[in-house]
Backbone as a chain_set.jsonl record, in Angstrom:
{"seq": "XXXXXXXXXXXXXXXXXXXXXXXXXXXXXXXXXXXXXXXXXXXXXXXXXXXXXXXXXXXXXXXXXXXXXXXXXXXXXXXXXXXXXXXXXXXXXXXXXXXXXXXXXXXXXX", "coords": {"N": [[122.342, 123.49, 70.971], [124.832, 121.206, 71.194], [126.405, 118.777, 69.259], [128.264, 116.104, 69.501], [129.892, 113.597, 67.543], [131.435, 110.606, 67.661], [133.605, 108.005, 66.392], [134.597, 104.787, 67.001], [136.875, 102.464, 65.92], [135.323, 102.363, 63.784], [134.325, 104.278, 60.763], [132.931, 107.532, 60.603], [130.556, 108.124, 58.295], [129.154, 110.517, 55.909], [126.344, 109.774, 55.39], [125.7, 108.325, 57.729], [126.141, 110.128, 59.823], [124.232, 111.986, 58.936], [122.015, 110.408, 59.568], [122.053, 110.067, 62.303], [121.878, 112.578, 63.312], [119.203, 113.287, 62.265], [117.742, 111.672, 63.94], [118.432, 112.435, 66.379], [117.028, 114.942, 66.51], [114.522, 114.311, 67.169], [114.836, 114.085, 70.003], [115.243, 116.758, 70.787], [112.765, 117.755, 69.913], [111.014, 116.879, 71.884], [112.078, 117.997, 74.126], [113.679, 120.991, 74.756], [115.906, 121.996, 76.136], [118.324, 120.857, 76.007], [121.829, 120.737, 76.631], [124.435, 119.545, 75.529], [125.259, 116.843, 73.557], [126.91, 113.833, 73.495], [127.997, 111.348, 71.268], [128.951, 108.143, 70.908], [129.997, 105.783, 68.65], [130.728, 102.477, 68.123], [132.627, 99.562, 67.319], [132.797, 96.23, 68.237], [134.062, 93.146, 67.962], [131.359, 91.338, 66.78], [129.579, 92.932, 67.238], [127.66, 95.985, 67.123], [127.793, 99.07, 68.6], [126.314, 101.709, 70.422], [126.582, 104.627, 72.258], [125.477, 107.236, 74.327], [125.9, 110.381, 75.895], [124.109, 112.745, 77.399], [123.852, 116.002, 78.257], [122.018, 117.912, 80.327], [120.507, 120.719, 82.034], [121.694, 120.538, 85.287], [121.796, 117.672, 85.35], [123.275, 114.638, 84.011], [122.713, 112.468, 81.545], [123.074, 109.028, 80.732], [123.077, 106.58, 78.204], [123.283, 103.522, 76.519], [123.256, 101.314, 73.778], [123.221, 98.149, 71.914], [123.746, 96.111, 69.168], [123.138, 93.945, 66.23], [123.323, 95.536, 63.85], [124.331, 98.611, 63.116], [122.494, 101.037, 62.532], [120.195, 99.955, 63.463], [120.92, 100.023, 66.329], [121.321, 102.605, 66.739], [118.661, 103.5, 66.595], [117.406, 102.034, 68.712], [118.866, 103.241, 70.722], [118.002, 105.907, 70.6], [115.374, 105.642, 71.198], [115.588, 104.589, 73.952], [116.78, 106.869, 75.096], [114.996, 108.875, 74.569], [113.096, 108.045, 76.193], [114.08, 108.342, 78.683], [114.759, 111.22, 78.755], [111.963, 112.179, 78.647], [111.286, 111.23, 81.121], [112.831, 112.638, 83.037], [111.92, 115.384, 82.366], [109.313, 115.18, 83.102], [109.81, 114.745, 85.844], [110.957, 117.089, 86.675], [109.194, 119.165, 85.858], [107.154, 118.382, 87.783], [108.49, 118.896, 90.165], [108.877, 121.685, 89.804], [106.096, 122.531, 89.804], [105.123, 121.743, 92.107], [105.665, 123.218, 94.441], [104.385, 125.568, 93.855], [102.634, 128.811, 94.329], [100.067, 128.749, 93.68], [99.095, 126.252, 94.111], [99.081, 125.953, 96.919], [97.386, 125.848, 99.947], [95.702, 128.368, 101.764], [95.059, 129.804, 105.134], [91.958, 131.1, 105.755], [91.265, 134.404, 107.236], [88.909, 134.905, 109.791]], "CA": [[122.602, 122.01, 71.173], [126.073, 120.764, 70.564], [126.484, 117.25, 69.006], [129.614, 115.54, 69.179], [129.787, 112.32, 67.118], [132.828, 109.949, 67.623], [133.577, 106.613, 65.898], [135.662, 104.067, 67.505], [136.949, 101.28, 65.177], [134.277, 102.699, 62.615], [134.458, 105.531, 59.917], [131.691, 108.112, 60.442], [130.364, 108.46, 56.884], [128.128, 111.396, 55.863], [124.884, 109.042, 55.56], [125.668, 107.762, 59.147], [126.161, 111.182, 60.43], [122.726, 112.637, 58.654], [120.98, 109.478, 60.288], [122.136, 110.222, 63.791], [121.449, 114.225, 63.4], [117.713, 113.374, 62.031], [117.137, 110.835, 64.868], [118.452, 113.521, 67.572], [116.026, 115.963, 66.432], [113.368, 113.783, 68.033], [115.043, 114.466, 71.354], [115.169, 118.161, 70.801], [111.461, 117.975, 69.851], [110.433, 116.653, 73.245], [112.861, 118.734, 75.28], [114.569, 121.895, 73.979], [116.92, 122.332, 77.027], [119.535, 120.011, 76.058], [123.148, 121.62, 76.311], [125.463, 118.869, 74.934], [125.032, 115.409, 73.249], [128.097, 113.16, 72.981], [127.7, 110.141, 70.896], [130.077, 107.23, 70.659], [129.625, 104.631, 67.866], [131.915, 101.612, 68.152], [132.424, 98.146, 66.815], [133.699, 95.243, 69.059], [133.801, 91.98, 67.187], [130.295, 91.299, 65.777], [128.642, 93.902, 67.97], [127.55, 97.407, 66.772], [127.386, 99.603, 69.879], [125.949, 103.1, 70.416], [126.49, 105.281, 73.4], [125.158, 108.863, 74.385], [126.011, 111.086, 77.166], [123.352, 113.924, 77.31], [124.044, 116.953, 79.341], [120.915, 118.865, 80.494], [120.639, 121.507, 83.237], [121.492, 119.719, 86.593], [121.927, 116.134, 85.267], [123.85, 114.073, 82.746], [121.826, 111.24, 81.257], [123.877, 108.091, 79.981], [122.342, 105.587, 77.558], [123.862, 102.723, 75.724], [122.453, 100.134, 73.005], [124.047, 97.395, 71.056], [122.877, 95.195, 68.282], [123.914, 93.456, 65.08], [123.35, 96.563, 62.837], [124.539, 100.152, 63.578], [121.247, 101.812, 62.341], [119.264, 99.462, 64.654], [121.503, 100.435, 67.509], [121.133, 103.929, 66.846], [117.166, 103.606, 66.722], [117.315, 101.649, 70.096], [119.52, 104.385, 71.563], [117.181, 107.116, 70.544], [114.091, 105.246, 71.963], [115.81, 104.68, 75.304], [117.063, 108.272, 75.469], [113.677, 109.673, 74.588], [112.187, 107.66, 77.626], [114.822, 108.929, 79.913], [114.523, 112.642, 78.727], [110.653, 112.575, 79.068], [111.109, 110.955, 82.646], [113.376, 113.857, 83.598], [111.171, 116.408, 82.089], [108.151, 115.06, 84.046], [110.051, 115.023, 87.285], [111.371, 118.532, 86.654], [107.802, 119.844, 85.979], [106.511, 118.17, 89.015], [109.137, 119.598, 91.04], [108.489, 123.14, 89.711], [104.72, 122.981, 90.147], [104.557, 121.315, 93.483], [105.712, 124.245, 95.402], [103.814, 126.79, 93.375], [101.574, 129.419, 95.297], [98.732, 128.485, 93.295], [98.718, 124.857, 94.621], [99.002, 125.901, 98.301], [96.118, 126.292, 100.463], [96.013, 129.266, 102.881], [93.946, 129.825, 105.943], [91.207, 132.326, 105.598], [90.93, 134.759, 108.508], [87.467, 135.091, 109.989]], "C": [[123.831, 121.817, 70.525], [126.022, 119.182, 70.415], [127.636, 116.831, 68.474], [129.46, 113.883, 68.799], [131.148, 111.687, 66.936], [132.666, 108.538, 67.208], [134.924, 106.008, 66.612], [135.681, 102.713, 66.909], [135.76, 101.322, 64.003], [134.53, 104.192, 61.994], [133.062, 106.048, 60.176], [131.417, 108.741, 59.1], [129.171, 109.52, 56.994], [126.613, 110.894, 56.071], [124.614, 108.745, 56.906], [125.38, 109.042, 59.959], [124.713, 111.954, 60.286], [121.771, 111.815, 59.32], [120.918, 109.877, 61.669], [121.384, 111.719, 63.932], [119.865, 114.105, 63.195], [117.095, 112.64, 63.17], [117.266, 111.83, 66.264], [117.581, 114.553, 67.645], [114.827, 115.564, 67.049], [113.534, 114.261, 69.522], [114.708, 115.978, 71.58], [113.598, 118.618, 70.564], [110.66, 117.927, 71.144], [110.971, 117.559, 74.316], [113.89, 119.677, 74.703], [115.633, 122.378, 74.937], [118.266, 121.593, 77.174], [120.759, 120.929, 75.666], [123.992, 120.884, 75.423], [125.013, 117.414, 74.54], [126.357, 114.857, 72.748], [127.725, 111.624, 72.588], [128.805, 109.387, 70.494], [129.605, 106.026, 69.841], [130.92, 103.65, 67.76], [131.565, 100.179, 67.686], [133.268, 97.309, 67.594], [133.064, 93.925, 68.54], [132.52, 91.824, 66.4], [129.221, 92.276, 66.367], [128.741, 95.27, 67.673], [127.078, 98.047, 68.171], [127.341, 101.254, 69.787], [125.88, 103.688, 71.682], [126.21, 106.756, 73.312], [125.243, 109.196, 75.73], [125.388, 112.621, 76.9], [123.454, 114.771, 78.431], [122.889, 117.939, 79.416], [121.224, 119.57, 81.815], [120.508, 120.651, 84.398], [121.751, 118.31, 86.411], [122.578, 115.859, 83.965], [123.128, 112.805, 82.733], [122.709, 110.374, 80.276], [123.165, 107.042, 79.539], [123.291, 104.701, 76.607], [122.89, 101.772, 75.002], [123.454, 99.579, 72.097], [123.151, 96.461, 70.238], [123.937, 94.644, 67.003], [124.176, 94.459, 63.885], [123.536, 97.978, 63.508], [123.348, 100.977, 63.414], [120.325, 101.23, 63.379], [119.798, 99.866, 65.91], [121.293, 101.857, 67.858], [119.504, 104.147, 67.273], [116.883, 103.219, 68.252], [117.81, 102.608, 71.049], [118.59, 105.507, 71.715], [115.924, 106.732, 71.234], [114.431, 105.147, 73.393], [116.114, 106.13, 75.926], [115.979, 109.071, 75.426], [112.761, 109.404, 75.959], [112.814, 108.428, 78.695], [114.716, 110.557, 80.043], [113.099, 112.967, 79.158], [110.496, 112.235, 80.705], [111.783, 112.181, 83.415], [112.558, 114.987, 83.488], [110.076, 116.407, 83.018], [108.545, 115.414, 85.471], [110.401, 116.399, 87.617], [110.096, 119.433, 86.747], [107.094, 119.722, 87.324], [107.238, 118.836, 90.199], [108.813, 121.136, 91.249], [106.993, 123.386, 90.086], [104.27, 122.549, 91.555], [104.519, 122.355, 94.46], [105.153, 125.688, 94.951], [102.763, 127.496, 94.318], [100.362, 129.018, 94.949], [98.243, 127.027, 93.78], [98.647, 124.776, 96.152], [97.737, 126.619, 98.665], [96.396, 127.258, 101.752], [94.848, 129.308, 103.82], [93.154, 131.051, 105.917], [90.888, 132.964, 106.919], [89.412, 135.093, 108.622], [87.075, 136.375, 110.509]], "O": [[123.969, 122.208, 69.366], [125.651, 118.444, 71.328], [128.039, 117.046, 67.331], [129.006, 113.058, 69.592], [131.948, 112.173, 66.136], [131.698, 107.89, 67.606], [136.002, 106.587, 66.746], [134.823, 101.873, 67.18], [135.395, 100.297, 63.428], [134.891, 105.134, 62.699], [132.09, 105.305, 60.047], [131.983, 109.788, 58.784], [128.353, 109.486, 57.913], [125.808, 111.494, 56.783], [123.466, 108.852, 57.337], [124.426, 109.035, 60.737], [124.126, 112.443, 61.25], [120.717, 112.338, 59.684], [119.825, 110.028, 62.216], [120.39, 111.873, 64.641], [119.183, 114.81, 63.938], [115.927, 112.928, 63.432], [116.341, 111.95, 67.068], [117.332, 115.085, 68.727], [114.072, 116.439, 67.473], [112.603, 114.734, 70.173], [113.962, 116.339, 72.49], [113.215, 119.713, 70.975], [109.803, 118.759, 71.443], [110.303, 117.824, 75.316], [114.908, 119.21, 74.193], [116.335, 123.277, 74.475], [119.069, 121.66, 78.104], [120.779, 121.681, 74.692], [124.37, 121.524, 74.442], [124.325, 116.837, 75.383], [126.886, 115.311, 71.733], [127.256, 110.823, 73.396], [129.633, 109.91, 69.749], [128.805, 105.264, 70.384], [132.003, 104.065, 67.345], [130.423, 99.719, 67.678], [134.461, 97.604, 67.665], [131.87, 93.639, 68.635], [132.602, 92.217, 65.236], [128.078, 92.319, 65.91], [129.809, 95.835, 67.907], [126.111, 97.594, 68.782], [128.18, 101.93, 69.192], [124.974, 103.212, 72.366], [126.629, 107.442, 72.379], [124.78, 108.5, 76.634], [126.016, 113.51, 76.326], [123.168, 114.334, 79.546], [122.824, 118.794, 78.533], [122.056, 119.122, 82.604], [119.453, 120.056, 84.616], [121.949, 117.689, 87.455], [122.505, 116.611, 82.992], [122.943, 112.14, 83.753], [123.061, 110.828, 79.187], [122.533, 106.437, 80.405], [124.09, 105.334, 75.916], [121.827, 101.454, 75.536], [124.352, 100.24, 71.576], [122.023, 96.112, 70.586], [125.141, 94.869, 66.879], [125.077, 94.269, 63.068], [122.803, 98.328, 64.432], [123.191, 101.755, 64.354], [119.712, 101.99, 64.128], [118.905, 100.098, 66.725], [121.121, 102.27, 69.005], [119.189, 104.899, 68.195], [116.221, 103.971, 68.967], [117.226, 102.789, 72.117], [118.387, 106.024, 72.814], [115.402, 107.622, 71.905], [113.59, 105.614, 74.161], [115.75, 106.472, 77.051], [115.928, 110.008, 76.223], [112.02, 110.174, 76.571], [112.163, 109.083, 79.509], [114.612, 111.132, 81.127], [112.922, 113.901, 79.94], [109.725, 112.86, 81.433], [111.207, 112.644, 84.399], [112.427, 115.657, 84.512], [109.822, 117.406, 83.692], [107.886, 116.159, 86.196], [110.171, 116.854, 88.737], [109.983, 120.313, 87.6], [106.557, 120.664, 87.907], [106.585, 119.289, 91.14], [108.574, 121.722, 92.304], [106.704, 124.434, 90.664], [103.222, 122.936, 92.073], [103.575, 122.479, 95.24], [105.406, 126.737, 95.544], [102.066, 126.788, 95.046], [99.512, 128.9, 95.831], [97.044, 126.747, 93.8], [98.237, 123.751, 96.695], [97.167, 127.547, 98.092], [97.201, 126.944, 102.63], [93.745, 128.918, 103.438], [93.776, 132.102, 106.076], [90.302, 132.278, 107.757], [88.768, 135.503, 107.656], [85.886, 136.623, 110.709]]}, "num_chains": 1, "name": "protein.A"}
């Protein structure tokens, strides 16, 4: 998993970077086929904004969250991203298991 962290009008300090990395480990705990994660942290007036673009096999998932505190924005972002990843995982598993031979019924010759 490649993690790219970018700051827009904000300096990415080591504690902030460690916080993001520790929160993103939750995503890889649920779904380990993540290829890339691009995170952009930005400040616009009084709003702290966090955006994430996650590249998994066959799909890109984009999530954004904003709030008054950067750490709260990151927490909200990870919660939203976790829900989207689990939704993708469930759809993918359903698609894989739906056409399996063990789930198909065959006519028995008499």
